[in-house]
BAVOVO-711282 format. One record per atom (N, C-alpha, C): residue number from 1; residue in three letters; atom name; x, y, z. Coordinates in steps of 0.1 Angstrom, whole numbers. Layout:
N
[NUM ala CA [X Y Z]] ...
//
This chain:
227
[1 unk N [480 -557 -499]] [1 unk CA [485 -570 -494]] [1 unk C [475 -581 -496]] [2 unk N [479 -592 -503]] [2 unk CA [470 -603 -505]] [2 unk C [469 -611 -492]] [3 unk N [457 -618 -491]] [3 unk CA [454 -625 -478]] [3 unk C [465 -634 -473]] [4 unk N [472 -641 -482]] [4 unk CA [482 -650 -478]] [4 unk C [496 -645 -479]] [5 unk N [498 -632 -480]] [5 unk CA [511 -626 -483]] [5 unk C [519 -624 -470]] [6 unk N [529 -633 -468]] [6 unk CA [538 -631 -456]] [6 unk C [547 -619 -460]] [7 unk N [551 -617 -472]] [7 unk CA [559 -606 -476]] [7 unk C [553 -593 -473]] [8 unk N [540 -592 -475]] [8 unk CA [533 -579 -471]] [8 unk C [534 -576 -457]] [9 unk N [533 -587 -448]] [9 unk CA [534 -585 -434]] [9 unk C [548 -580 -430]] [10 unk N [558 -586 -437]] [10 unk CA [572 -582 -433]] [10 unk C [575 -568 -437]] [11 unk N [568 -562 -446]] [11 unk CA [570 -548 -450]] [11 unk C [564 -539 -439]] [12 unk N [556 -544 -430]] [12 unk CA [550 -536 -419]] [12 unk C [555 -543 -406]] [13 unk N [566 -539 -401]] [13 unk CA [572 -546 -389]] [13 unk C [562 -547 -377]] [14 unk N [555 -536 -375]] [14 unk CA [546 -536 -363]] [14 unk C [535 -547 -365]] [15 unk N [530 -548 -377]] [15 unk CA [519 -558 -379]] [15 unk C [526 -572 -379]] [16 unk N [537 -574 -384]] [16 unk CA [544 -587 -384]] [16 unk C [547 -591 -369]] [17 unk N [551 -582 -361]] [17 unk CA [555 -585 -347]] [17 unk C [542 -589 -339]] [18 unk N [532 -581 -341]] [18 unk CA [519 -583 -333]] [18 unk C [513 -596 -338]] [19 unk N [513 -599 -351]] [19 unk CA [508 -612 -356]] [19 unk C [515 -623 -351]] [20 unk N [529 -622 -351]] [20 unk CA [537 -634 -345]] [20 unk C [534 -635 -331]] [21 unk N [534 -624 -323]] [21 unk CA [532 -625 -309]] [21 unk C [519 -632 -305]] [22 unk N [508 -628 -311]] [22 unk CA [495 -633 -308]] [22 unk C [494 -648 -313]] [23 unk N [499 -651 -325]] [23 unk CA [499 -664 -330]] [23 unk C [507 -674 -321]] [24 unk N [518 -669 -316]] [24 unk CA [526 -678 -308]] [24 unk C [520 -680 -294]] [25 unk N [513 -669 -289]] [25 unk CA [507 -670 -276]] [25 unk C [495 -679 -275]] [26 unk N [487 -679 -286]] [26 unk CA [475 -686 -285]] [26 unk C [474 -698 -295]] [27 unk N [482 -698 -305]] [27 unk CA [482 -709 -315]] [27 unk C [497 -713 -318]] [28 unk N [505 -717 -309]] [28 unk CA [519 -719 -311]] [28 unk C [522 -730 -321]] [29 unk N [514 -740 -322]] [29 unk CA [517 -751 -332]] [29 unk C [515 -747 -346]] [30 unk N [508 -735 -348]] [30 unk CA [506 -730 -362]] [30 unk C [513 -717 -364]] [31 unk N [523 -714 -357]] [31 unk CA [530 -701 -357]] [31 unk C [534 -698 -371]] [32 unk N [540 -707 -379]] [32 unk CA [545 -704 -392]] [32 unk C [534 -700 -402]] [33 unk N [522 -704 -399]] [33 unk CA [511 -700 -407]] [33 unk C [505 -687 -403]] [34 unk N [509 -681 -392]] [34 unk CA [503 -669 -387]] [34 unk C [488 -669 -387]] [35 unk N [482 -678 -379]] [35 unk CA [467 -679 -379]] [35 unk C [460 -666 -374]] [36 unk N [467 -658 -367]] [36 unk CA [462 -645 -362]] [36 unk C [470 -634 -369]] [37 unk N [464 -626 -377]] [37 unk CA [470 -615 -384]] [37 unk C [465 -602 -377]] [38 unk N [474 -594 -371]] [38 unk CA [468 -583 -363]] [38 unk C [477 -571 -364]] [39 unk N [470 -559 -364]] [39 unk CA [478 -546 -364]] [39 unk C [483 -545 -349]] [40 unk N [493 -536 -348]] [40 unk CA [500 -536 -335]] [40 unk C [491 -531 -323]] [41 unk N [480 -524 -326]] [41 unk CA [471 -520 -315]] [41 unk C [461 -530 -311]] [42 unk N [460 -541 -319]] [42 unk CA [449 -551 -316]] [42 unk C [451 -557 -302]] [43 unk N [440 -559 -295]] [43 unk CA [440 -565 -282]] [43 unk C [432 -578 -282]] [44 unk N [439 -589 -278]] [44 unk CA [432 -602 -276]] [44 unk C [436 -607 -262]] [45 unk N [426 -605 -253]] [45 unk CA [428 -608 -239]] [45 unk C [420 -621 -236]] [46 unk N [427 -632 -234]] [46 unk CA [421 -645 -232]] [46 unk C [424 -650 -218]] [47 unk N [414 -654 -210]] [47 unk CA [416 -660 -197]] [47 unk C [422 -674 -200]] [48 unk N [431 -678 -191]] [48 unk CA [437 -691 -192]] [48 unk C [427 -703 -194]] [49 unk N [415 -701 -188]] [49 unk CA [405 -712 -189]] [49 unk C [395 -710 -200]] [50 unk N [397 -700 -209]] [50 unk CA [389 -698 -220]] [50 unk C [394 -706 -232]] [51 unk N [385 -709 -241]] [51 unk CA [388 -717 -253]] [51 unk C [389 -708 -265]] [52 unk N [399 -711 -274]] [52 unk CA [400 -704 -287]] [52 unk C [403 -714 -298]] [53 unk N [394 -715 -307]] [53 unk CA [395 -725 -318]] [53 unk C [393 -717 -331]] [54 unk N [404 -717 -339]] [54 unk CA [404 -710 -352]] [54 unk C [404 -719 -364]] [55 unk N [393 -719 -372]] [55 unk CA [392 -728 -384]] [55 unk C [398 -721 -396]] [56 unk N [403 -709 -395]] [56 unk CA [409 -702 -405]] [56 unk C [416 -690 -400]] [57 unk N [421 -681 -408]] [57 unk CA [428 -669 -403]] [57 unk C [419 -659 -397]] [58 unk N [423 -653 -386]] [58 unk CA [415 -643 -379]] [58 unk C [423 -630 -381]] [59 unk N [417 -621 -388]] [59 unk CA [424 -608 -391]] [59 unk C [418 -598 -381]] [60 unk N [427 -591 -373]] [60 unk CA [423 -581 -363]] [60 unk C [428 -568 -367]] [61 unk N [419 -559 -371]] [61 unk CA [423 -545 -374]] [61 unk C [425 -542 -389]] [62 unk N [419 -550 -398]] [62 unk CA [421 -549 -412]] [62 unk C [407 -546 -419]] [63 unk N [408 -540 -431]] [63 unk CA [397 -538 -440]] [63 unk C [398 -547 -452]] [64 unk N [386 -551 -458]] [64 unk CA [387 -557 -471]] [64 unk C [392 -548 -482]] [65 unk N [399 -553 -493]] [65 unk CA [403 -544 -504]] [65 unk C [402 -552 -517]] [66 unk N [406 -546 -528]] [66 unk CA [405 -553 -541]] [66 unk C [413 -566 -542]] [67 unk N [424 -567 -534]] [67 unk CA [432 -579 -534]] [67 unk C [430 -587 -522]] [68 unk N [419 -585 -515]] [68 unk CA [416 -593 -503]] [68 unk C [417 -586 -490]] [69 unk N [429 -580 -487]] [69 unk CA [431 -572 -474]] [69 unk C [437 -559 -478]] [70 unk N [432 -548 -472]] [70 unk CA [439 -535 -475]] [70 unk C [452 -534 -468]] [71 unk N [461 -527 -475]] [71 unk CA [475 -526 -470]] [71 unk C [475 -518 -456]] [72 unk N [486 -521 -449]] [72 unk CA [487 -515 -436]] [72 unk C [488 -499 -437]] [73 unk N [494 -494 -448]] [73 unk CA [496 -480 -449]] [73 unk C [482 -473 -450]] [74 unk N [472 -480 -454]] [74 unk CA [459 -474 -455]] [74 unk C [451 -474 -442]] [75 unk N [455 -481 -433]] [75 unk CA [447 -483 -420]] [75 unk C [455 -478 -408]] [76 unk N [466 -471 -410]] [76 unk CA [474 -467 -399]] [76 unk C [467 -459 -389]] [77 unk N [460 -448 -394]] [77 unk CA [453 -439 -385]] [77 unk C [441 -445 -379]] [78 unk N [434 -454 -386]] [78 unk CA [422 -460 -380]] [78 unk C [426 -470 -369]] [79 unk N [437 -478 -372]] [79 unk CA [442 -488 -362]] [79 unk C [446 -481 -349]] [80 unk N [452 -469 -351]] [80 unk CA [457 -462 -339]] [80 unk C [446 -456 -331]] [81 unk N [436 -450 -338]] [81 unk CA [425 -443 -331]] [81 unk C [414 -452 -326]] [82 unk N [412 -463 -333]] [82 unk CA [401 -472 -329]] [82 unk C [406 -487 -329]] [83 unk N [413 -490 -318]] [83 unk CA [419 -504 -317]] [83 unk C [408 -515 -317]] [84 unk N [410 -526 -322]] [84 unk CA [401 -537 -321]] [84 unk C [404 -545 -308]] [85 unk N [393 -550 -302]] [85 unk CA [395 -556 -289]] [85 unk C [387 -569 -288]] [86 unk N [393 -580 -284]] [86 unk CA [386 -593 -281]] [86 unk C [389 -597 -267]] [87 unk N [378 -599 -259]] [87 unk CA [380 -603 -245]] [87 unk C [372 -616 -243]] [88 unk N [380 -626 -238]] [88 unk CA [375 -639 -235]] [88 unk C [376 -642 -221]] [89 unk N [365 -643 -214]] [89 unk CA [365 -645 -199]] [89 unk C [366 -660 -195]] [90 unk N [367 -662 -183]] [90 unk CA [368 -676 -177]] [90 unk C [357 -685 -182]] [91 unk N [361 -696 -188]] [91 unk CA [352 -706 -192]] [91 unk C [345 -704 -205]] [92 unk N [348 -692 -211]] [92 unk CA [342 -689 -224]] [92 unk C [348 -696 -236]] [93 unk N [341 -696 -247]] [93 unk CA [347 -702 -259]] [93 unk C [345 -693 -271]] [94 unk N [355 -692 -280]] [94 unk CA [354 -684 -292]] [94 unk C [359 -693 -303]] [95 unk N [351 -696 -313]] [95 unk CA [355 -704 -324]] [95 unk C [351 -698 -337]] [96 unk N [360 -700 -347]] [96 unk CA [357 -696 -361]] [96 unk C [358 -708 -370]] [97 unk N [350 -708 -381]] [97 unk CA [350 -719 -390]] [97 unk C [359 -716 -403]] [98 unk N [364 -704 -404]] [98 unk CA [372 -701 -416]] [98 unk C [377 -686 -414]] [99 unk N [380 -680 -425]] [99 unk CA [385 -666 -424]] [99 unk C [375 -656 -419]] [100 unk N [379 -649 -409]] [100 unk CA [371 -638 -403]] [100 unk C [379 -625 -403]] [101 unk N [373 -615 -408]] [101 unk CA [381 -602 -409]] [101 unk C [374 -592 -400]] [102 unk N [381 -586 -390]] [102 unk CA [376 -577 -380]] [102 unk C [383 -564 -382]] [103 unk N [375 -553 -385]] [103 unk CA [380 -540 -388]] [103 unk C [384 -533 -375]] [104 unk N [392 -522 -377]] [104 unk CA [395 -514 -365]] [104 unk C [383 -509 -358]] [105 unk N [384 -509 -345]] [105 unk CA [373 -503 -336]] [105 unk C [362 -513 -333]] [106 unk N [363 -525 -338]] [106 unk CA [353 -536 -335]] [106 unk C [356 -542 -321]] [107 unk N [347 -547 -314]] [107 unk CA [348 -553 -301]] [107 unk C [340 -566 -299]] [108 unk N [347 -576 -295]] [108 unk CA [340 -589 -290]] [108 unk C [342 -590 -275]] [109 unk N [332 -592 -268]] [109 unk CA [333 -595 -254]] [109 unk C [325 -608 -251]] [110 unk N [332 -619 -247]] [110 unk CA [325 -631 -244]] [110 unk C [326 -633 -228]] [111 unk N [315 -633 -222]] [111 unk CA [315 -633 -207]] [111 unk C [317 -648 -202]] [112 unk N [318 -649 -189]] [112 unk CA [321 -662 -183]] [112 unk C [311 -673 -188]] [113 unk N [317 -683 -193]] [113 unk CA [309 -695 -199]] [113 unk C [301 -692 -211]] [114 unk N [303 -680 -217]] [114 unk CA [296 -677 -230]] [114 unk C [303 -684 -241]] [115 unk N [295 -685 -252]] [115 unk CA [300 -693 -264]] [115 unk C [297 -684 -277]] [116 unk N [308 -680 -283]] [116 unk CA [307 -672 -295]] [116 unk C [313 -680 -307]] [117 unk N [304 -683 -317]] [117 unk CA [309 -690 -329]] [117 unk C [306 -682 -342]] [118 unk N [316 -681 -350]] [118 unk CA [315 -673 -362]] [118 unk C [320 -682 -374]] [119 unk N [312 -682 -385]] [119 unk CA [315 -690 -396]] [119 unk C [327 -685 -405]] [120 unk N [327 -688 -417]] [120 unk CA [337 -685 -426]] [120 unk C [333 -674 -436]] [121 unk N [343 -665 -439]] [121 unk CA [340 -654 -448]] [121 unk C [332 -643 -442]] [122 unk N [334 -640 -430]] [122 unk CA [326 -631 -423]] [122 unk C [334 -618 -421]] [123 unk N [327 -607 -424]] [123 unk CA [333 -593 -423]] [123 unk C [326 -586 -411]] [124 unk N [334 -582 -402]] [124 unk CA [330 -574 -390]] [124 unk C [336 -560 -392]] [125 unk N [327 -550 -395]] [125 unk CA [333 -537 -398]] [125 unk C [336 -529 -386]] [126 unk N [341 -517 -388]] [126 unk CA [345 -508 -378]] [126 unk C [334 -504 -368]] [127 unk N [337 -505 -355]] [127 unk CA [327 -500 -345]] [127 unk C [317 -511 -342]] [128 unk N [317 -523 -347]] [128 unk CA [308 -533 -344]] [128 unk C [311 -538 -330]] [129 unk N [300 -541 -323]] [129 unk CA [301 -547 -309]] [129 unk C [293 -560 -309]] [130 unk N [300 -571 -305]] [130 unk CA [293 -584 -303]] [130 unk C [295 -587 -288]] [131 unk N [284 -587 -280]] [131 unk CA [284 -589 -266]] [131 unk C [277 -602 -263]] [132 unk N [285 -612 -258]] [132 unk CA [280 -626 -257]] [132 unk C [281 -630 -242]] [133 unk N [269 -631 -236]] [133 unk CA [269 -636 -222]] [133 unk C [264 -650 -221]] [134 unk N [257 -655 -232]] [134 unk CA [252 -669 -232]] [134 unk C [257 -676 -245]] [135 unk N [251 -672 -256]] [135 unk CA [255 -679 -269]] [135 unk C [252 -670 -281]] [136 unk N [261 -667 -289]] [136 unk CA [259 -660 -302]] [136 unk C [266 -669 -313]] [137 unk N [258 -672 -323]] [137 unk CA [262 -679 -334]] [137 unk C [260 -671 -347]] [138 unk N [271 -670 -355]] [138 unk CA [270 -662 -367]] [138 unk C [275 -672 -379]] [139 unk N [266 -673 -389]] [139 unk CA [269 -682 -400]] [139 unk C [280 -677 -410]] [140 unk N [281 -684 -421]] [140 unk CA [291 -681 -431]] [140 unk C [287 -669 -439]] [141 unk N [297 -662 -445]] [141 unk CA [294 -651 -455]] [141 unk C [285 -640 -450]] [142 unk N [287 -636 -438]] [142 unk CA [279 -625 -432]] [142 unk C [287 -612 -433]] [143 unk N [279 -601 -433]] [143 unk CA [286 -588 -433]] [143 unk C [278 -579 -423]] [144 unk N [287 -573 -414]] [144 unk CA [282 -564 -404]] [144 unk C [287 -550 -407]] [145 unk N [278 -541 -409]] [145 unk CA [282 -527 -413]] [145 unk C [286 -519 -400]] [146 unk N [291 -507 -403]] [146 unk CA [297 -499 -392]] [146 unk C [287 -497 -380]] [147 unk N [293 -499 -368]] [147 unk CA [286 -496 -355]] [147 unk C [273 -504 -353]] [148 unk N [272 -515 -359]] [148 unk CA [261 -524 -356]] [148 unk C [264 -532 -343]] [149 unk N [254 -537 -336]] [149 unk CA [255 -543 -323]] [149 unk C [247 -556 -323]] [150 unk N [254 -567 -317]] [150 unk CA [247 -580 -315]] [150 unk C [249 -583 -300]] [151 unk N [238 -585 -293]] [151 unk CA [239 -587 -279]] [151 unk C [228 -597 -274]] [152 unk N [233 -607 -266]] [152 unk CA [223 -618 -262]] [152 unk C [219 -616 -248]] [153 unk N [220 -604 -243]] [153 unk CA [217 -601 -229]] [153 unk C [211 -587 -228]] [154 unk N [202 -585 -218]] [154 unk CA [197 -572 -214]] [154 unk C [205 -565 -203]] [155 unk N [214 -573 -198]] [155 unk CA [223 -569 -186]] [155 unk C [215 -567 -173]] [156 unk N [203 -561 -174]] [156 unk CA [195 -559 -162]] [156 unk C [181 -564 -164]] [157 unk N [175 -568 -153]] [157 unk CA [162 -573 -153]] [157 unk C [152 -562 -150]] [158 unk N [141 -562 -157]] [158 unk CA [130 -553 -155]] [158 unk C [119 -560 -147]] [159 unk N [116 -555 -135]] [159 unk CA [106 -561 -127]] [159 unk C [93 -553 -127]] [160 unk N [81 -559 -126]] [160 unk CA [79 -574 -126]] [160 unk C [77 -579 -141]] [161 unk N [78 -592 -143]] [161 unk CA [74 -597 -155]] [161 unk C [84 -602 -165]] [162 unk N [97 -598 -163]] [162 unk CA [107 -602 -173]] [162 unk C [112 -616 -169]] [163 unk N [111 -626 -178]] [163 unk CA [115 -639 -174]] [163 unk C [130 -642 -174]] [164 unk N [137 -636 -183]] [164 unk CA [151 -639 -184]] [164 unk C [159 -627 -189]] [165 unk N [172 -626 -185]] [165 unk CA [180 -615 -189]] [165 unk C [188 -619 -202]] [166 unk N [191 -632 -204]] [166 unk CA [199 -636 -216]] [166 unk C [191 -647 -223]] [167 unk N [194 -647 -237]] [167 unk CA [189 -657 -246]] [167 unk C [197 -658 -258]] [168 unk N [199 -670 -264]] [168 unk CA [209 -671 -275]] [168 unk C [204 -663 -287]] [169 unk N [214 -659 -295]] [169 unk CA [212 -652 -308]] [169 unk C [218 -661 -318]] [170 unk N [211 -663 -329]] [170 unk CA [215 -672 -340]] [170 unk C [213 -664 -353]] [171 unk N [224 -661 -360]] [171 unk CA [224 -654 -373]] [171 unk C [228 -664 -384]] [172 unk N [220 -666 -394]] [172 unk CA [222 -676 -404]] [172 unk C [234 -672 -414]] [173 unk N [234 -679 -425]] [173 unk CA [244 -677 -435]] [173 unk C [240 -665 -444]] [174 unk N [250 -658 -449]] [174 unk CA [248 -647 -459]] [174 unk C [238 -637 -454]] [175 unk N [240 -632 -442]] [175 unk CA [231 -622 -436]] [175 unk C [239 -609 -436]] [176 unk N [232 -598 -440]] [176 unk CA [237 -584 -441]] [176 unk C [231 -576 -430]] [177 unk N [239 -571 -420]] [177 unk CA [234 -563 -410]] [177 unk C [238 -549 -412]] [178 unk N [229 -540 -414]] [178 unk CA [232 -526 -418]] [178 unk C [238 -518 -407]] [179 unk N [243 -506 -411]] [179 unk CA [250 -497 -401]] [179 unk C [241 -493 -390]] [180 unk N [246 -494 -377]] [180 unk CA [240 -490 -365]] [180 unk C [227 -498 -362]] [181 unk N [225 -510 -368]] [181 unk CA [214 -519 -365]] [181 unk C [218 -526 -352]] [182 unk N [208 -530 -344]] [182 unk CA [210 -537 -331]] [182 unk C [201 -550 -332]] [183 unk N [208 -561 -328]] [183 unk CA [201 -574 -327]] [183 unk C [201 -578 -313]] [184 unk N [189 -580 -307]] [184 unk CA [188 -582 -293]] [184 unk C [187 -597 -290]] [185 unk N [186 -600 -277]] [185 unk CA [187 -614 -272]] [185 unk C [175 -622 -277]] [186 unk N [177 -635 -279]] [186 unk CA [167 -644 -283]] [186 unk C [163 -644 -297]] [187 unk N [170 -637 -306]] [187 unk CA [166 -635 -320]] [187 unk C [173 -645 -329]] [188 unk N [166 -651 -338]] [188 unk CA [171 -659 -349]] [188 unk C [169 -653 -362]] [189 unk N [179 -651 -370]] [189 unk CA [178 -645 -383]] [189 unk C [181 -655 -394]] [190 unk N [172 -657 -403]] [190 unk CA [173 -667 -414]] [190 unk C [184 -664 -424]] [191 unk N [188 -674 -432]] [191 unk CA [198 -673 -442]] [191 unk C [193 -662 -453]] [192 unk N [203 -654 -457]] [192 unk CA [201 -644 -468]] [192 unk C [193 -632 -464]] [193 unk N [190 -630 -451]] [193 unk CA [182 -619 -447]] [193 unk C [190 -606 -447]] [194 unk N [183 -595 -447]] [194 unk CA [190 -581 -446]] [194 unk C [183 -574 -435]] [195 unk N [191 -568 -426]] [195 unk CA [186 -559 -415]] [195 unk C [190 -545 -419]] [196 unk N [180 -537 -421]] [196 unk CA [183 -523 -426]] [196 unk C [190 -515 -415]] [197 unk N [197 -504 -420]] [197 unk CA [204 -496 -411]] [197 unk C [196 -490 -401]] [198 unk N [200 -489 -388]] [198 unk CA [193 -483 -377]] [198 unk C [182 -491 -371]] [199 unk N [180 -503 -376]] [199 unk CA [169 -512 -371]] [199 unk C [172 -517 -357]] [200 unk N [162 -520 -350]] [200 unk CA [164 -528 -337]] [200 unk C [156 -540 -338]] [201 unk N [163 -552 -338]] [201 unk CA [156 -565 -341]] [201 unk C [153 -571 -327]] [202 unk N [140 -573 -325]] [202 unk CA [136 -579 -312]] [202 unk C [129 -593 -314]] [203 unk N [126 -596 -326]] [203 unk CA [120 -609 -329]] [203 unk C [126 -616 -341]] [204 unk N [123 -629 -343]] [204 unk CA [129 -636 -354]] [204 unk C [127 -630 -368]] [205 unk N [137 -632 -377]] [205 unk CA [136 -627 -390]] [205 unk C [136 -639 -400]] [206 unk N [126 -640 -409]] [206 unk CA [126 -651 -418]] [206 unk C [138 -650 -428]] [207 unk N [141 -662 -434]] [207 unk CA [151 -662 -444]] [207 unk C [148 -653 -456]] [208 unk N [158 -647 -462]] [208 unk CA [156 -638 -473]] [208 unk C [146 -627 -472]] [209 unk N [144 -622 -460]] [209 unk CA [135 -611 -457]] [209 unk C [143 -599 -454]] [210 unk N [138 -587 -458]] [210 unk CA [144 -574 -455]] [210 unk C [135 -568 -444]] [211 unk N [142 -565 -432]] [211 unk CA [135 -560 -421]] [211 unk C [140 -546 -418]] [212 unk N [132 -537 -413]] [212 unk CA [136 -523 -410]] [212 unk C [127 -518 -399]] [213 unk N [132 -508 -392]] [213 unk CA [124 -501 -382]] [213 unk C [127 -504 -368]] [214 unk N [119 -497 -359]] [214 unk CA [121 -499 -345]] [214 unk C [107 -501 -339]] [215 unk N [104 -513 -334]] [215 unk CA [112 -525 -337]] [215 unk C [111 -530 -351]] [216 unk N [121 -538 -355]] [216 unk CA [121 -541 -370]] [216 unk C [110 -550 -374]] [217 unk N [105 -548 -386]] [217 unk CA [94 -556 -392]] [217 unk C [98 -559 -406]] [218 unk N [92 -570 -411]] [218 unk CA [94 -573 -425]] [218 unk C [88 -563 -435]] [219 unk N [96 -558 -444]] [219 unk CA [91 -549 -454]] [219 unk C [92 -555 -468]] [220 unk N [99 -566 -470]] [220 unk CA [101 -572 -483]] [220 unk C [105 -587 -481]] [221 unk N [100 -595 -490]] [221 unk CA [104 -609 -489]] [221 unk C [112 -613 -502]] [222 unk N [118 -625 -501]] [222 unk CA [126 -630 -512]] [222 unk C [136 -621 -518]] [223 unk N [144 -614 -509]] [223 unk CA [154 -605 -513]] [223 unk C [167 -612 -516]] [224 unk N [176 -606 -524]] [224 unk CA [189 -612 -526]] [224 unk C [199 -600 -525]] [225 unk N [211 -603 -521]] [225 unk CA [221 -592 -520]] [225 unk C [235 -598 -523]] [226 unk N [244 -589 -527]] [226 unk CA [258 -593 -530]] [226 unk C [267 -583 -524]] [227 unk N [279 -587 -520]] [227 unk CA [289 -578 -515]] [227 unk C [294 -569 -525]] 
//
């Protein structure tokens, strides 16, 4: 199914119904464009006082494919077993700047007054968790591999000596976060950087650097990557 194919959605009634339901509920003025494309198990729970701003289509429960988006027949079992969930609490904001594709099993949680901003052309793969208690910003053309985690909070304070529990996370443009990597509070990742699989990032990452390890450190500079 191509990214803009309404016919493809109509061939999958469950997807068409869920897409229409969520689009009407949260973006009624743009219903005919179906700004939210969702498999039938996708959950988007938005508090009435939360803000939702979509600069492009938001795909919930899909994978990329050779023609843009993989067909519903290929993701039926994954969508059923690992539903995608988006939770927007009171006073929170979630905005996208363009097309964002969220695979089955991914989860966004934006806590009260939190701010989550995602750029254009971003891929959030299966099992990814983005936990936003303060501010998380993700740039354009980023790719998050399976089961990676982004969190701007420690949730609990360690005494004595810990100054704060939350701090903003900023991820630049064209950043690749490897499978099961974790990005912790207060981190800024520069454009074009790569976070190796299994890494735990506790400090800033320079642009076009490859970091790996626990805690993550720079192992190569001036790297380039393609999807």
